[in-house]
C-alpha positions in Angstrom: 4.1 1.9 -1.7 7.6 3.4 -0.7 8.2 2.6 2.4 11.9 4.0 2.8 9.7 7.7 3.5 8.5 6.4 6.8 11.9 5.3 8.0 13.6 8.8 6.2 10.9 10.6 9.0 12.9 8.7 11.6 16.4 9.6 10.8 18.4 12.3 12.6 20.3 15.3 9.9 23.2 13.7 7.7 21.4 10.2 7.5 19.5 9.1 4.5 17.3 5.9 3.8 18.8 4.7 0.3 16.2 2.1 0.1 13.8 -0.3 2.3 12.6 -3.6 1.6 9.8 -5.9 3.8 10.5 -8.9 4.9 10.2 -11.7 7.5 12.4 -12.1 10.5 12.6 -16.1 10.5 13.2 -17.8 14.0 12.8 -21.3 14.1 9.0 -22.0 12.8 8.6 -18.1 13.8 8.2 -15.7 11.2 8.4 -11.8 12.6 7.7 -9.0 9.8 10.8 -6.5 9.7 11.3 -3.6 7.5 14.6 -3.3 6.7 16.4 0.2 5.5 19.9 0.6 3.8 20.6 4.2 5.3 23.9 6.3 4.4 25.4 9.0 7.0 28.4 11.3 5.7 30.5 12.2 8.4 32.0 15.3 8.9 35.4 14.2 8.3 34.5 12.6 4.9 33.3 10.0 3.0 30.0 7.7 3.8 29.3 5.1 6.6 25.7 2.3 6.0 24.1 0.3 8.3 21.1 -1.8 7.9 18.5 0.0 10.0 15.4 -2.9 11.1 12.4 -2.2 12.0 9.3 -3.8 13.5 6.5 -1.8 11.8 2.8 -1.9 10.6 1.5 -3.0 7.3 0.8 0.4 6.2 4.2 2.4 6.9 3.3 5.3 5.8 4.6 7.9 8.2 7.6 7.3 10.7 4.1 6.7 13.4 3.9 3.5 11.8 7.8 1.6 12.6 9.7 1.3 15.2 13.6 1.0 15.5 14.0 -2.7 16.6 18.0 -2.7 16.2 20.5 -1.2 14.0 23.2 -3.4 12.3 26.5 -1.5 11.3 28.1 -2.5 7.9 31.7 -3.4 9.4 34.7 -5.8 8.0 32.4 -8.5 9.6 29.4 -8.1 7.9 28.3 -10.6 5.5 25.0 -11.0 3.7 24.5 -14.0 2.3 21.7 -16.1 0.6 20.8 -19.6 2.0 18.3 -22.2 2.4 16.1 -23.1 5.2 15.3 -26.8 6.0 12.6 -28.1 4.0 12.5 -25.1 1.6 11.6 -25.9 -1.8 13.0 -23.1 -4.1 11.3 -22.2 -7.9 12.0 -19.2 -9.9 9.5 -16.6 -8.4 9.9 -17.8 -4.5 11.1 -15.4 -1.4 14.7 -15.2 -1.0 16.0 -16.1 1.8 19.0 -14.8 3.2 21.7 -14.6 6.4 23.4 -11.6 7.8 26.2 -12.3 10.3 28.0 -10.5 11.8 30.9 -10.9 14.9 27.5 -10.4 17.4 24.5 -11.5 15.5 23.1 -14.1 12.8 19.6 -13.6 11.7 17.6 -15.3 9.2 15.2 -12.7 6.3 13.2 -14.0 3.8 12.6 -11.0 1.7 9.9 -11.2 -1.3 10.7 -12.2 -4.8 10.8 -9.2 -7.3 12.6 -6.2 -8.6 12.4 -4.2 -5.5 14.4 -6.7 -3.5 17.0 -7.2 -6.5 17.6 -3.6 -6.5 17.9 -3.5 -2.4 20.2 -6.6 -2.4 22.3 -4.8 -5.0 22.6 -1.3 -3.0 23.7 -3.3 -0.1 26.4 -4.9 -2.3 27.4 -1.2 -3.4 27.7 -0.1 -0.1 30.2 -2.9 1.1 33.6 -2.3 -0.4 35.6 -5.7 -1.4 32.7 -7.4 -2.8 32.7 -9.3 -6.2 30.5 -11.9 -7.9 30.4 -15.6 -6.3 31.9 -17.7 -8.2 29.3 -19.9 -10.3 30.0 -23.1 -9.3 29.4 -22.2 -5.7 26.5 -23.4 -4.0 23.8 -22.1 -1.5 24.6 -22.8 1.8 21.8 -24.0 4.3 20.8 -21.8 6.9 21.9 -21.9 10.4 25.4 -23.3 8.9 28.4 -21.4 10.0 29.4 -18.9 7.4 32.8 -18.6 6.1 35.1 -15.5 6.5 34.3 -12.7 4.8 35.5 -12.6 1.3 34.0 -12.3 -2.1 30.0 -14.0 -2.2 27.2 -13.6 -4.8 24.9 -12.6 -1.7 28.0 -12.3 1.1 28.9 -8.4 1.4 32.4 -8.0 3.0 33.6 -4.6 4.4 37.0 -3.4 3.6 37.5 -0.9 6.6 36.1 0.1 9.6 32.4 1.4 10.2 31.2 4.6 11.8 27.8 3.3 12.9 27.2 1.9 16.1 24.1 0.2 17.7 23.6 2.6 20.0 22.4 6.1 19.3 22.4 9.0 21.9 19.0 10.4 22.6 17.7 7.3 20.2 18.9 9.3 17.1 22.3 10.6 15.4 24.7 8.0 14.3 28.1 7.8 16.3 31.0 8.3 14.2 34.6 7.3 14.1 37.7 8.5 12.2 37.8 4.7 10.0 38.3 5.0 6.0 36.3 3.0 3.3 38.0 0.9 0.7 37.4 2.8 -2.5 36.0 -0.4 -5.1 32.6 -0.6 -5.5 30.7 -3.6 -7.1 28.9 -2.3 -9.9 26.7 -5.2 -10.3 25.7 -8.0 -8.1 22.5 -10.1 -8.9 21.4 -12.3 -6.5 20.0 -15.9 -7.0 22.9 -17.2 -9.7 23.3 -20.8 -8.6 21.2 -23.6 -7.3 22.6 -26.2 -5.2 20.5 -28.9 -6.5 20.9 -30.4 -10.2 16.8 -30.1 -10.4 16.8 -26.7 -9.4 19.6 -25.7 -11.7 17.6 -27.2 -14.5 14.6 -25.5 -13.5 15.9 -22.3 -13.6 18.0 -23.2 -16.9 14.4 -23.9 -18.5 12.8 -20.8 -17.9 15.2 -19.1 -19.4 13.7 -19.5 -22.8 10.2 -17.6 -21.5 9.3 -14.4 -23.5 9.1 -13.1 -20.0 12.8 -13.4 -18.8 13.7 -12.1 -21.7 11.7 -9.3 -21.7 13.0 -8.6 -18.4 16.8 -9.3 -19.7 15.8 -6.3 -22.4 14.6 -4.2 -20.2 17.9 -4.0 -18.0 19.2 0.0 -18.2 22.4 -1.6 -20.5 20.6 -2.4 -23.8 19.3 1.0 -23.8 17.2 1.5 -26.8 17.3 -1.1 -29.3 16.3 -3.5 -27.1 13.5 -1.7 -25.8 12.2 -1.7 -29.7 13.0 -5.7 -29.8 10.7 -5.6 -26.6 7.8 -4.0 -27.6 8.4 -5.8 -31.1 8.0 -9.1 -29.1 5.3 -8.1 -27.3 3.2 -7.3 -30.6 4.1 -10.6 -32.2 3.3 -13.0 -29.2 0.5 -15.6 -30.6 3.0 -15.9 -33.6 5.0 -18.2 -31.0 2.8 -18.7 -28.1 -0.3 -21.4 -28.2 -2.4 -22.3 -25.4 -2.2 -24.6 -23.1 -4.9 -25.1 -20.1 -3.8 -25.0 -16.0 -6.3 -26.1 -13.4 -6.8 -23.0 -10.9 -8.0 -23.4 -7.6 -9.8 -20.3 -5.9 -11.3 -20.4 -2.0 -12.0 -17.7 0.3 -12.8 -18.2 3.7 -14.0 -15.0 6.5 -13.0 -16.9 9.9 -14.6 -14.3 12.1 -11.0 -14.1 14.2 -11.0 -17.7 14.8 -7.7 -20.0 15.2 -7.8 -23.2 12.9 -9.8 -25.9 14.6 -10.8 -28.2 12.1 -8.5 -29.9 9.1 -9.6 -27.6 5.7 -9.6 -30.7 3.1 -13.0 -30.7 2.3 -12.6 -27.1 1.3 -9.1 -27.2 -0.5 -8.8 -30.7 -1.9 -11.9 -33.0 -1.5 -13.4 -34.5 -4.6 -11.4 -32.6 -7.3 -8.1 -33.4 -9.3 -4.8 -31.4 -7.8 -5.1 -28.1 -9.3 -2.3 -26.7 -10.8 -2.3 -23.7 -8.4 -3.7 -22.6 -5.4 -5.3 -19.1 -4.4 -6.6 -19.2 -1.2 -7.8 -16.3 0.5 -8.7 -14.8 4.5 -10.5 -12.3 5.8 -10.8 -10.8 9.5 -7.7 -13.6 10.3 -6.7 -11.6 13.8 -10.1 -9.0 15.1 -8.1 -7.8 18.1 -7.1 -4.2 18.9 -3.4 -5.1 18.5 -4.1 -6.6 15.3 -5.6 -3.6 14.1 -3.3 -0.8 15.4 -0.2 -3.5 14.7 0.8 -6.0 12.5 1.7 -8.7 13.8 -0.9 -11.9 14.7 0.4 -15.7 15.4 -3.0 -16.5 13.6 -0.8 -15.5 9.9 1.4 -18.9 11.3 -1.8 -21.1 12.4 -3.5 -20.3 9.0 -0.7 -20.7 6.7 0.4 -24.3 8.3 -3.6 -25.1 8.1 -3.5 -24.4 4.5 -0.9 -26.1 3.6 -1.5 -29.0 5.2 -4.9 -29.1 3.7 -3.6 -29.2 0.0 -4.2 -32.0 -2.6 -2.4 -35.1 -1.2 -1.5 -36.3 -4.8 1.1 -33.2 -5.7 4.2 -31.3 -4.0 3.5 -27.6 -3.7 5.7 -24.6 -3.3 4.5 -21.8 -1.8 4.9 -18.6 -4.0 4.0 -16.0 -1.8 1.7 -14.9 0.9 0.8 -11.2 1.4 -1.1 -10.1 4.7 -2.7 -6.6 5.4 -4.4 -6.7 9.3 -6.5 -9.5 8.3 -6.7 -10.0 5.3 -4.4 -12.8 3.7 -3.9 -14.6 0.5 -1.3 -17.0 0.0 -0.3 -18.5 -3.5 0.8 -22.0 -4.4 1.7 -23.6 -7.4 2.5 -27.3 -8.4 6.5 -27.9 -7.9 7.0 -29.0 -12.1 5.4 -25.1 -12.8 7.9 -23.2 -10.6 10.7 -22.9 -13.4 7.7 -21.0 -15.5 6.6 -18.4 -12.2 8.4 -15.2 -12.3 7.6 -11.3 -11.8 6.1 -11.9 -8.6 5.4 -8.9 -7.1 2.6 -7.9 -3.9 0.6 -5.0 -2.2 -1.9 -4.4 -0.2 -4.6 -1.3 -0.1 -6.0 -0.2 3.1 -9.9 1.4 2.6 -10.2 1.8 6.3 -10.3 5.4 8.2 -8.6 7.9 6.7 -7.4 5.6 4.1 -4.9 3.7 5.9 -6.7 1.8 8.5 -6.5 -1.7 7.2 -9.4 -3.3 8.8 -10.8 -3.2 5.7 -9.5 -2.8 2.0 -7.8 -5.6 -0.4 -4.4 -7.6 -1.0 -3.1 -8.6 -4.3 -0.3 -10.6 -6.2 0.3 -10.6 -9.5 2.7 -13.2 -11.5 3.8 -14.2 -14.7 2.8 -18.1 -15.5 5.1 -18.6 -19.0 3.5 -15.5 -20.9 0.4 -14.5 -19.5 0.0 -12.2 -16.6 -2.2 -13.2 -13.9 -3.7 -11.0 -10.9 -5.3 -12.4 -8.0 -6.9 -9.7 -5.7 -8.5 -10.8 -1.9 -10.7 -7.9 -0.6 -12.8 -7.5 2.7 -15.4 -4.5 1.8 -17.5 -2.8 3.8 -20.0 -3.9 6.1 -23.8 -3.6 6.6 -26.8 -4.0 4.4 -27.1 -0.4 3.8 -23.4 0.6 3.1 -23.2 -0.8 -0.8 -22.3 3.0 -1.9 -19.1 2.3 0.4 -18.5 -1.1 -0.5 -18.6 0.0 -4.2 -15.9 3.2 -2.7 -13.8 0.5 -1.2 -13.6 -1.8 -4.9 -13.0 1.7 -6.7 -10.2 2.5 -4.3 -8.6 -0.6 -4.3 -8.5 -0.5 -8.4 -7.0 2.3 -8.5 -4.4 2.0 -5.6 -3.4 -1.4 -6.2 -0.3 -0.4 -8.0 2.6 -3.2 -8.8 6.2 -2.1 -9.6 7.9 -4.0 -12.8 10.6 -5.3 -13.3 12.1 -2.1 -15.5 11.7 0.6 -13.0 11.6 2.8 -15.8 8.3 2.0 -16.9 4.9 3.1 -14.8 3.6 0.5 -12.0 1.3 -2.1 -13.2 -2.7 -1.5 -12.3 -4.7 -4.5 -11.5 -6.4 -4.4 -15.1 -3.5 -4.4 -16.7 -3.4 -8.4 -16.8 -4.4 -11.1 -18.9 -6.4 -12.8 -16.1 -8.0 -11.1 -12.7 -9.3 -13.6 -10.2 -11.1 -11.5 -7.6 -12.0 -13.4 -4.4 -13.1 -12.0 -0.8 -15.8 -11.3 1.4 -17.2 -8.6 -0.7 -20.0 -7.9 2.1 -22.8 -7.1 -0.6 -26.4 -8.1 0.8 -29.8 -9.1 0.1 -32.0 -6.4 0.0 -35.7 -5.6 0.2 -36.3 -8.9 1.6 -37.2 -9.5 5.0 -35.1 -12.2 7.1 -37.9 -14.9 7.4 -38.5 -14.7 3.8 -35.1 -14.9 2.5 -34.2 -18.4 4.7 -37.8 -19.4 3.4 -36.9 -19.0 0.0 -33.1 -20.5 0.6 -35.3 -23.9 2.3 -37.0 -23.7 -1.2 -33.9 -23.7 -2.8 -35.3 -20.8 -5.0 -31.9 -19.6 -5.2 -32.6 -17.6 -8.2 -35.0 -15.4 -6.9 -33.5 -14.7 -3.8 -29.9 -13.2 -6.5 -32.4 -11.3 -8.1 -32.5 -9.0 -5.0 -28.7 -9.9 -4.3 -26.7 -6.2 -4.3 -24.2 -7.3 -6.3 -25.6 -8.1 -9.2 -27.6 -5.1 -9.2 -24.4 -3.4 -8.6 -22.8 -4.9 -11.7 -25.8 -3.9 -13.7 -25.4 -0.4 -13.2 -22.0 -0.9 -13.8 -20.5 0.7 -10.8 -18.8 -1.8 -9.7 -17.0 -5.0 -11.5 -17.0 -4.2 -15.0 -16.4 -7.2 -17.3 -16.1 -9.5 -14.9 -18.1 -12.5 -14.8 -19.4 -14.9 -11.8 -20.7 -18.1 -12.1 -24.2 -19.6 -11.3 -25.3 -19.3 -7.4 -26.2 -23.2 -6.7 -25.2 -23.1 -3.2 -27.1 -21.4 -0.2 -25.8 -17.8 1.3 -22.6 -18.4 3.4 -23.2 -15.7 5.8 -24.7 -15.3 8.8 -24.3 -18.7 11.0 -24.1 -19.7 14.8 -20.6 -20.6 14.9 -20.4 -24.2 15.4 -23.3 -24.8 13.0 -24.9 -24.6 9.7 -27.5 -22.9 12.4 -28.1 -19.1 10.9 -27.7 -16.2 13.3 -29.1 -16.4 16.6 -27.9 -13.4 18.3 -29.8 -10.2 19.2 -28.7 -8.8 15.5 -30.4 -11.6 13.8 -28.3 -11.1 10.5 -30.0 -11.8 7.3 -28.2 -15.0 5.4 -26.4 -13.4 2.1 -23.7 -13.9 0.0 -21.2 -12.2 1.1 -18.2 -14.3 0.0 -17.6 -14.4 -3.6 -15.3 -15.8 -6.9 -15.2 -13.5 -10.0 -13.1 -13.5 -13.0 -11.9 -11.2 -16.2 -10.1 -12.2 -18.8 -9.7 -14.4 -22.0 -9.8 -18.2 -21.8 -11.3 -19.0 -19.0 -13.7 -21.8 -18.0 -15.3 -22.3 -14.6 -15.6 -26.1 -13.2 -17.3 -25.2 -10.0 -18.3 -22.7 -7.5 -19.8 -24.0 -4.4 -19.6 -23.0 -0.4 -18.5 -26.1 2.1 -21.0 -26.3 4.7 -18.9 -28.6 6.4 -16.6 -26.4 8.2 -18.3 -24.8 11.4 -15.4 -22.7 12.8 -16.6 -19.7 11.7 -19.7 -17.8 11.2 -18.9 -17.8 7.4 -19.0 -20.8 5.3 -15.7 -20.9 2.9 -16.6 -20.7 -1.1 -14.3 -22.3 -3.5 -14.1 -22.2 -7.4 -11.9 -24.2 -9.5 -11.1 -22.7 -13.5 -9.6 -24.3 -16.2 -7.4 -21.4 -17.4 -5.7 -21.2 -20.9 -1.9 -19.7 -20.3 -0.3 -18.9 -23.4 3.3 -21.3 -23.8 6.3 -20.1 -25.7 7.1 -22.3 -28.7 10.6 -22.0 -28.4 11.5 -22.7 -32.3 9.0 -20.0 -33.1 10.3 -17.6 -30.7 14.0 -17.6 -32.2 12.1 -17.3 -35.7 10.6 -14.2 -34.8 12.9 -12.5 -32.3 15.5 -13.2 -36.1 13.0 -11.1 -37.9 12.3 -8.3 -35.6 16.3 -8.3 -35.6 17.0 -8.2 -38.8 14.0 -5.3 -39.8 15.3 -3.6 -37.2 18.9 -3.6 -38.7 17.6 -1.9 -41.9 16.6 1.1 -39.5 18.6 4.3 -39.8 20.1 4.6 -36.2 20.6 8.7 -36.9 17.0 9.5 -36.9 15.8 12.0 -34.6 12.3 11.2 -33.1 9.5 14.1 -33.6 6.4 13.7 -32.0 2.6 16.4 -32.1 1.2 17.0 -29.4 -2.7 17.2 -28.9 -2.6 19.8 -26.1 -0.1 22.3 -24.2 -1.7 24.9 -22.4 -3.8 23.5 -19.0 -6.3 25.5 -17.5 -7.5 23.6 -13.8 -10.6 25.7 -13.1 -11.9 26.1 -9.3 -9.7 23.7 -7.5 -10.5 22.4 -4.4 -9.1 21.0 -1.1 -8.8 17.1 -2.2 -10.4 17.0 -4.9 -9.1 15.3 -8.0 -8.7 16.8 -11.2 -7.6 15.6 -14.8 -6.6 17.1 -17.3 -5.5 14.9 -20.8 -3.2 15.3 -24.0 -2.1 13.0 -26.6 1.6 12.0 -27.5 1.4 11.3 -31.1 4.8 9.9 -32.7 6.4 10.1 -35.7 8.6 7.4 -38.0 11.0 6.9 -35.5 10.9 5.2 -32.1 11.8 7.1 -29.1 11.4 7.4 -25.5 9.9 10.1 -23.5 10.2 11.7 -20.1 9.5 14.9 -18.0 12.2 16.1 -16.9 13.0 18.5 -14.2 13.6 22.1 -14.7 17.1 24.1 -13.6 17.6 24.3 -9.4 14.2 22.2 -8.8 14.1 19.2 -7.3 11.0 17.6 -9.4 9.5 17.5 -13.0 6.6 19.4 -11.2 5.1 20.8 -8.4 3.9 18.9 -5.4 0.2 19.5 -6.3 0.7 18.3 -9.6 1.7 14.9 -11.6 1.7 12.9 -15.0 0.5 9.7 -15.7 2.2 8.4 -16.4 5.6 10.4 -16.7 7.8 8.2 -19.2 7.6 5.6 -21.5 8.5 4.8 -24.9 6.3 4.5 -28.4 6.7 3.3 -32.0 6.0 4.8 -34.8 2.9 6.0 -35.9 1.9 5.3 -32.2 0.2 7.8 -29.7 -0.4 7.7 -25.7 -2.4 9.5 -23.4 -1.0 11.5 -20.8 -2.8 12.4 -18.1 -2.4 15.8 -15.9 -3.8 15.0 -12.2 -4.5 18.1 -9.9 -4.9 17.1 -6.6 -4.1 19.6 -3.1 -3.8 18.1 0.1 -2.7 18.8 4.1 1.0 19.3 2.6 0.4 21.8 -0.5 -2.9 23.4 0.8 -1.5 26.4 3.1 0.4 27.9 0.8 -1.9 27.7 -1.5 -4.2 29.8 0.8 -1.7 32.2 1.6 -0.7 32.5 -2.1 2.4 32.2 -1.5 1.7 29.1 -4.5 -0.6 29.5 -6.9 -1.9 27.0 -9.7 1.1 27.6 -12.2 4.0 25.3 -13.2 5.6 24.5 -16.7 6.3 21.0 -17.8 9.5 20.1 -19.7 8.6 16.7 -21.8 12.0 15.7 -23.1 12.7 13.3 -26.0 15.6 11.1 -25.9 17.9 12.3 -28.4 15.0 14.8 -29.6 13.9 18.5 -28.6 12.1 19.7 -25.4 8.0 20.6 -25.5 7.4 23.0 -22.8 3.4 22.4 -21.5 1.7 25.7 -19.5 -0.6 25.0 -16.6 -2.7 27.4 -15.1 -5.6 27.5 -13.0 -7.2 29.1 -9.7 -7.6 27.5 -6.3 -10.5 28.4 -3.8 -9.5 28.5 -0.3 -10.5 26.1 2.0 -10.6 25.6 6.2 -8.9 22.6 5.5 -5.2 23.4 5.7 -5.6 27.0 7.5 -4.3 27.6 10.8 -6.4 27.5 14.0 -5.9 31.1 15.1 -6.7 32.5 11.1 -9.7 30.7 11.2 -10.9 32.3 14.7 -10.1 35.7 13.0 -12.2 34.3 10.1 -15.8 35.7 11.1 -17.3 35.0 7.3 -16.5 32.0 5.5 -13.3 31.7 3.9 -14.9 31.9 0.5 -16.6 34.9 1.1 -13.3 37.1 2.3 -10.8 38.3 -0.2 -8.0 36.6 -1.4 -5.8 39.4 -0.1 -7.7 38.9 3.6 -7.3 35.8 3.3 -3.6 36.0 2.2 -2.6 38.1 5.7 -4.8 35.9 8.0 -2.9 32.8 7.1 0.3 34.4 7.0 -0.1 36.4 10.5 1.7 34.9 13.4 0.1 32.5 15.8 1.4 35.2 18.7 0.3 38.7 16.9 -3.1 37.3 18.4 -2.3 38.5 21.8 -0.1 41.3 21.2 -2.3 44.1 21.1 -2.9 44.6 17.4 -6.1 46.5 16.2 -8.0 43.1 14.7 -11.0 42.1 16.3 -11.1 39.8 18.7 -11.1 36.6 17.4 -13.5 33.6 18.1 -12.6 31.0 20.9 -12.7 28.2 18.3 -12.9 27.6 14.4 -16.5 27.9 13.5 -16.1 24.9 10.9 -14.7 22.6 14.0 -17.7 23.9 16.0 -20.2 22.8 13.4 -18.5 19.3 12.7 -17.8 18.8 16.3 -21.6 20.0 16.8 -23.3 17.8 14.1 -21.7 14.6 15.5 -22.8 15.3 18.9 -26.5 15.7 18.1 -26.8 12.8 16.0 -24.1 10.3 16.2 -23.2 10.5 19.8 -24.0 6.7 20.4 -23.0 6.1 16.5 -21.3 2.1 17.0 -17.5 1.8 15.1 -17.2 6.3 14.9 -13.8 7.1 14.0 -13.1 3.8 12.6 -15.3 3.4 9.3 -14.4 5.3 7.1 -16.3 7.8 4.7 -17.9 8.6 1.8 -15.8 10.5 -0.8 -18.7 12.7 -2.4 -20.3 13.2 0.7 -16.7 14.2 2.1 -16.9 17.0 -0.6 -20.0 18.3 0.7 -18.8 18.8 3.7 -15.8 20.8 2.7 -18.1 23.2 0.6 -20.8 23.9 3.5 -17.8 24.5 5.8 -16.0 26.8 3.1 -18.9 28.5 2.1 -21.3 28.5 5.4 -23.9 26.5 4.3 -24.1 25.0 7.3 -28.3 24.5 7.1 -27.5 22.6 3.5 -25.2 19.9 5.4 -26.8 16.5 4.7 -24.0 13.7 5.3 -23.7 10.3 7.5 -22.2 10.0 10.7 -19.0 8.4 9.4 -18.0 10.8 6.7 -18.5 13.9 9.1 -16.4 12.0 11.6 -13.8 11.5 8.7 -13.9 15.2 8.0 -13.6 16.2 11.4 -10.2 14.0 11.5 -8.8 15.4 7.7 -9.3 18.7 9.7 -7.3 18.4 12.5 -5.0 16.6 10.1 -4.3 19.2 7.8 -3.6 21.6 10.4 -0.7 23.1 9.2 0.3 24.2 13.4 -1.4 21.2 15.3 -3.7 21.5 18.2 -0.8 21.0 20.7 2.1 22.9 19.4 5.3 21.7 18.1 6.8 24.0 20.8 5.4 21.9 23.9 5.8 18.5 22.1 8.9 17.2 24.3 7.2 19.2 27.3 4.1 16.8 26.3 5.8 13.6 26.3 7.6 14.5 29.4 4.8 14.9 32.2 2.4 12.3 30.4 0.9 10.5 33.6 1.5 13.2 35.9 -1.8 15.2 35.0 -1.0 18.1 36.8 1.8 18.9 35.1 0.1 18.0 31.6 -2.7 20.4 32.8 0.1 23.2 33.2 1.5 22.4 29.6 -1.8 22.9 28.1 -2.4 26.2 30.1 0.7 27.1 28.4 -1.1 27.4 24.5 -2.1 30.2 22.9 -5.4 31.1 23.7 -7.1 29.2 20.3 -5.6 26.2 20.5 -6.0 25.7 24.1 -9.8 26.1 23.6 -9.9 23.5 20.9 -8.5 21.0 22.8 -10.4 21.9 25.7 -13.5 21.4 23.3 -12.2 18.1 21.7 -11.6 16.5 24.7 -15.1 17.7 26.6 -16.6 15.8 23.0 -14.5 12.9 23.6 -15.6 12.7 27.2 -19.0 12.6 26.1 -18.5 10.0 23.7 -17.1 7.7 26.3 -20.0 8.1 28.6 -21.9 6.5 25.6 -19.9 3.4 25.1 -22.3 1.0 25.6 -23.6 1.7 22.6 -20.7 3.3 20.7 -18.4 0.6 21.9 -15.7 3.0 21.9 -13.3 3.2 24.7 -10.3 5.5 25.6 -7.4 3.8 24.1 -9.1 3.8 20.9 -9.5 7.5 21.0 -6.7 8.2 22.4 -4.4 6.3 19.5 -6.5 7.8 17.0 -6.4 11.4 18.0 -2.9 11.4 19.6 -1.5 11.1 16.6 -3.4 14.1 15.1 -3.5 16.5 18.1 -0.2 16.2 19.3 2.8 15.7 16.3 6.1 16.0 16.4 7.9 18.7 15.1 8.7 18.8 11.7 12.6 17.4 11.3 12.5 16.0 14.5 12.4 11.7 15.2 9.0 10.3 15.0 7.9 8.5 17.9 9.4 4.8 18.6 6.8 2.7 20.4 7.8 3.8 23.8 7.5 7.8 22.7 4.0 7.0 20.9 3.1 5.1 24.1 3.6 8.1 26.3 1.9 10.2 23.5 -1.3 8.6 23.6 -0.8 8.3 27.5 -1.1 11.5 27.5 -4.2 12.1 25.7 -5.9 9.4 27.3 -5.7 11.2 30.7 -7.4 14.5 29.9 -10.1 11.6 28.0 -10.7 10.2 32.3 -10.4 13.5 33.7 -11.7 17.0 33.3 -8.8 19.0 31.2 
């Protein structure tokens, strides 16, 4: 996910976030997550200035609400950013990049994730610093904490030749103070990190790693080499078997749901007892921290506690280096390798996907690390899927969401992102939460005592869902020869004795997909009693493709010779299976896909959808092409999917008729001609994306109204409802809102986890159709799906319930109930009625908090960002303002509005 978008929403006019990277601020042994954004400002007197903006943030930094500005570091003449080594840090190819930022006033150390994105970030920072030059090849890295030399040339030390107009203070929380200082004109064109190491053995590791195909492929993908080397790369991939051989490496894969506990016991019985030292460790945790702070925000001290416990529990017969740590709230994944394999790890990327409410909350979801080991691509996924026995369909949906939304950047930025399935080896671990069904608790326990695991397994939900090809198609799992790993009384081996008395289940699983994989063991570890789960481990021998250097050189020479015979001036030509696409009856948040095939002729070609004149994108916002660019060998073909998806950003204009499902795409061939594709269709108007006052005037379902009536009501200005027009008197609140709230009031007033657990996508589509057609009698959906539909409805409103015009007034009077009521009284009648109605409903929920476990803080946090949104073009909330917004809503929850 591009987190620079979230930063951009916090910036003032004239400021632009060029690129952002997520890293960790290192202070002693402490690690605190930070988002670093490189921001450019163009002052009125001309030129441009730069600064690094440092933010605290949530892991899922989707909007400006998710980040909070910590400090601004101007890129001035005393600015330096240099690669360093931490005390005791073992460097290997693929490890995180440690950099030290120095100015006259401060010195900070950050760890940035290894990968193409960090490299691009450092290059952009280098370009922002005039006067920077490449470091001499003989210069070693310096240790963190040592005094930096005077500003001058350096590989990652970036010196500024002129003054800076950035200042760390920002008037009114935004805007950059500018002066008339000038900048130097020299700009470094290319500055690559990690060119030199201080230790000879590390240097040897890096030097030897340059023989791997993955590194050569990386070099060939650099833009300066162009089409010819892209062809070489493609042919090398096709002929991989000619110059590689299979070598087995030992992988340990472990998963542990720790139930929010801190480590209380040694982890060696799980991680290293009774096995040979693995070559690779993949260790996953779930429910690392169950606190509300971890749920709504990112940082937790338990990350460091469990990282330390794992590091101390690794096999004592080998030395290991950490490749990567990735965490989403309570879901954490750690990857270690033996130090001698470090040189053969490359292209490390990590991503997260939250599948909680509205697809953003990270209490459920997945984290993944992908990397290249020698010449084999490997993806490790750790997931925590939806809970409760009856929710297997939601677990299936979580799995599919993780698969579809987990995307990794490639070394070559022109290539589309990699998905989980695009790897040679996939290792999937975690608390998958599938239960044993159709057997009562006592029957399950009796079968466990008899060790009748096959009888139990016959009733395992995951087995049934895999057999039905609903999830994990093509994956394998070893035989379950150990007793279920959930649920135990904490600190014991006794089954759950709480009031809920959960039935035992194999929640914690390890699956795999790929060739040349042999599972050596699959077991639980009863010795660990910290949690109500038992940890699980699986040990594999995995065949990895290793490069034979001599055969590689011969293959490369053959490819180059064959390319020399090709005519360089040939013009590429392709045929398209289809050029006209019609999307019928497009609905709000319901994906439609049309596909076509590009078949290439005899000349290799690169294709790309390009922007039309005076347009900022190659297509309209509701449309995308996947992939939007690519490369084709002679006589090859590729399928392109056109995906149409209407969301809150595009729905309003489609409702009003200001936009239509019409577009022209231009498919461009490098050194060839352009092809034009026509897109057409019709959109079914929806209450989602319609203004409140518009819906109040719609006494009939929106799909029963003529399109012209919908257009007129949608374009009607808010204030016209009170201007004495001839329109009929509107309803007090939209009937669609009334339907959803009434349903929840009648059926979900005591529902546990309401507004915190996501619904099912198919049920949302059913709810939307019922609201748009007025067929409320046919509404049949889970409470969680109705609740999420209500949140999505509020989020889709083009003008929020509390109008933009009174946003600042609300913040100013937060904590003063009388003044707050006066502000609400100034709202247009329909908005005021909706606010009062929603507050009354939420108060009813709080009256039943003993059953639904909701509290005012949770509801204020969830509804605060939906009802009280800051105006478009204004700075997003900092932490203090965010709290004011939540406090404004909270005071109404505790008092009558």
